[in-house]
C-alpha positions as a printed Julia matrix, in Angstrom:
185×3 Matrix{Float64}:
  22.33   -1.45  -45.16
  25.66   -1.93  -43.4
  25.46    1.63  -42.04
  21.99    0.96  -40.65
  23.14   -2.21  -38.88
  26.17   -0.34  -37.49
  23.99    2.5   -36.19
  21.63    0.04  -34.5
  24.6    -1.72  -32.83
  25.95    1.6   -31.53
  22.52    2.51  -30.13
  22.19   -0.87  -28.44
  25.64   -0.56  -26.85
  24.84    2.95  -25.59
  21.48    1.89  -24.18
  23.01   -1.08  -22.33
  26.07    0.67  -20.92
  24.46    4.05  -20.34
  25.82    7.36  -21.36
  26.3    10.6   -19.52
  28.88   12.8   -17.89
  30.7    11.64  -14.82
  33.39    9.11  -14.3
  31.26    6.21  -13.08
  30.54    3.86  -15.98
  28.75    1.3   -13.81
  25.45   -0.02  -15.11
  24.29   -1.21  -11.7
  21.11    0.46  -10.55
  20.4     0.57   -6.85
  17.48    2.09   -5.01
  15.72    1.96   -1.67
  11.97    1.4    -1.98
  11.43    3.32    1.26
  13.6     4.7     4.01
  13.53    4.0     7.71
  13.77    6.69   10.4
  17.28    7.42   11.68
  18.38    4.81   14.18
  15.76    2.23   13.23
  18.18    0.01   11.32
  20.87   -1.28   13.66
  23.06   -3.04   11.15
  23.48   -2.88    7.41
  21.88   -5.69    5.5
  18.68   -6.85    3.96
  15.64   -6.43    6.23
  12.15   -7.72    5.78
   8.99   -5.8     6.56
   8.09   -8.4     9.18
  11.16   -7.51   11.27
   9.76   -3.98   11.64
   6.23   -5.09   12.49
   6.49   -5.47   16.23
   2.92   -5.65   17.51
   1.85   -4.36   20.91
  -0.13   -6.63   23.24
  -3.37   -5.71   21.44
  -1.87   -6.7    18.05
  -1.58   -3.17   16.62
   1.71   -1.81   15.29
   2.91    1.78   15.76
   0.7     4.8    16.1
  -2.57    5.55   14.32
  -2.18    6.15   10.59
  -2.97    9.53    9.0
  -4.5    10.18    5.59
  -3.36   12.63    2.96
  -6.37   14.23    1.32
  -6.12   15.19   -2.36
  -6.88   18.81   -3.24
  -9.45   17.93   -5.92
 -12.98   16.6    -6.24
 -13.43   12.97   -5.17
 -12.89   10.28   -7.81
 -15.75    8.33   -9.38
 -13.98    4.98   -8.98
 -11.8     3.26   -6.36
  -8.25    4.61   -6.39
  -5.28    3.79   -4.2
  -1.66    4.67   -3.69
   0.98    2.56   -2.0
   2.61    4.61    0.75
   4.96    1.78    1.72
   5.66   -1.16   -0.58
   7.31   -3.91    1.44
   8.26   -6.35   -1.36
   7.33   -9.37    0.74
   5.29  -12.52    0.29
   2.57  -13.7     0.34
   0.41  -11.37   -1.75
  -3.26  -10.99   -0.74
  -5.66  -12.67   -3.14
  -9.36  -13.51   -3.06
 -10.13  -16.04   -0.33
  -7.09  -15.14    1.81
  -7.62  -14.12    5.45
  -6.17  -10.64    6.06
  -5.24   -8.96    9.31
  -5.02   -5.2     8.86
  -4.88   -2.04   10.87
  -6.74    0.88    9.38
  -8.18    4.34    9.8
 -11.25    5.52    7.87
 -12.01    9.18    7.12
 -14.81   11.04    5.36
 -13.4    12.64    2.21
 -15.36   15.91    2.41
 -15.04   16.75    6.11
 -11.74   14.9     6.75
 -13.26   13.53    9.97
 -12.3    10.09   11.21
 -15.23    7.67   11.43
 -13.46    4.39   12.29
 -10.1     3.1    13.41
  -8.63   -0.2    14.5
  -6.79    1.79   17.2
 -10.15    3.0    18.56
 -11.41   -0.59   18.47
  -8.24   -1.7    20.27
  -7.35   -4.52   17.89
  -6.52   -5.26   14.24
  -9.35   -6.0    11.81
  -9.53   -9.53   10.37
 -11.57  -10.48    7.29
 -11.58  -12.8     4.28
 -10.82  -11.03    1.02
 -13.57  -11.18   -1.6
 -16.28  -12.57    0.71
 -18.23   -9.32    1.22
 -17.1    -8.88    4.82
 -15.98   -5.31    4.06
 -17.33   -2.67    1.69
 -16.64   -3.44   -1.99
 -14.2    -0.53   -2.4
 -12.02   -1.75    0.45
 -12.2    -5.34   -0.82
 -10.91   -4.05   -4.17
  -8.39   -1.64   -2.66
  -6.49   -4.2    -0.56
  -6.07   -6.72   -3.4
  -2.41   -7.67   -3.98
  -1.19   -6.08   -0.71
   1.78   -7.72    1.0
   2.65   -7.95    4.69
   4.03   -4.55    5.72
   2.42   -2.63    2.85
   0.69    0.64    3.7
  -1.89    1.89    1.23
  -4.27    4.84    1.01
  -7.58    3.96   -0.66
 -10.27    6.42   -1.78
 -13.71    4.82   -2.07
 -16.61    6.63   -3.81
 -20.17    6.19   -2.47
 -21.26    3.49   -4.93
 -18.42    1.24   -3.64
 -19.02    2.11    0.03
 -22.42    0.65    0.75
 -23.66   -2.86    1.33
 -24.36   -5.22    4.2
 -20.73   -5.64    5.27
 -19.45   -5.52    8.84
 -18.08   -2.0     8.32
 -20.38    0.7     9.67
 -20.17    4.19   11.11
 -20.19    6.42    8.05
 -23.09    8.38    6.55
 -24.72    7.12    3.34
 -23.48    8.55    0.02
 -20.05    9.37    1.47
 -16.7     9.18   -0.26
 -14.3     7.46    2.13
 -10.54    7.53    2.58
  -8.82    4.57    4.23
  -5.21    4.2     5.26
  -4.55    0.47    5.61
  -1.52   -1.49    6.71
  -1.32   -5.28    6.15
  -0.13   -7.1     9.28
  -0.74  -10.73    8.3
  -2.03  -12.78    5.37
  -3.23  -16.34    5.79
  -3.47  -17.89    2.34
  -6.54  -19.94    1.42
């Protein structure tokens, strides 16, 4: 029994302090959630996503977003991937008013069908109120200001009476969305 307790203690110590070759015995883990282009950060220090969101006169930030299309058949449910995770607050929840910039593409042809850049202004809607297609409503849940997310929406989540139009029926859609502002309910 004493040997078992001793072995467990040794394992715990190794798991806490780490083990491996090299002379650094530090247990501090550091990472950068995303990197900024060279020259974009003037001084060293903590930066928020909001400090990099400098809107133009029309309210849009940066240049039009581009989608990355998977090399496989479209999914049967809504899927998304965070391209930039800003680690900011607030987090978008049902009933919150979101201001986003977005580009929408058709999955099969990779053709753009809608863009906030083409409209000349960000898109504003209330989350969970049916103002956008159900797949987009689901896909932007829990986004934070400065987040960029790619969302793939199958046909059954892409049709209803929402304000979003311009795509053929029974289409799988790909959106690249960036959250510019969140007004909590």
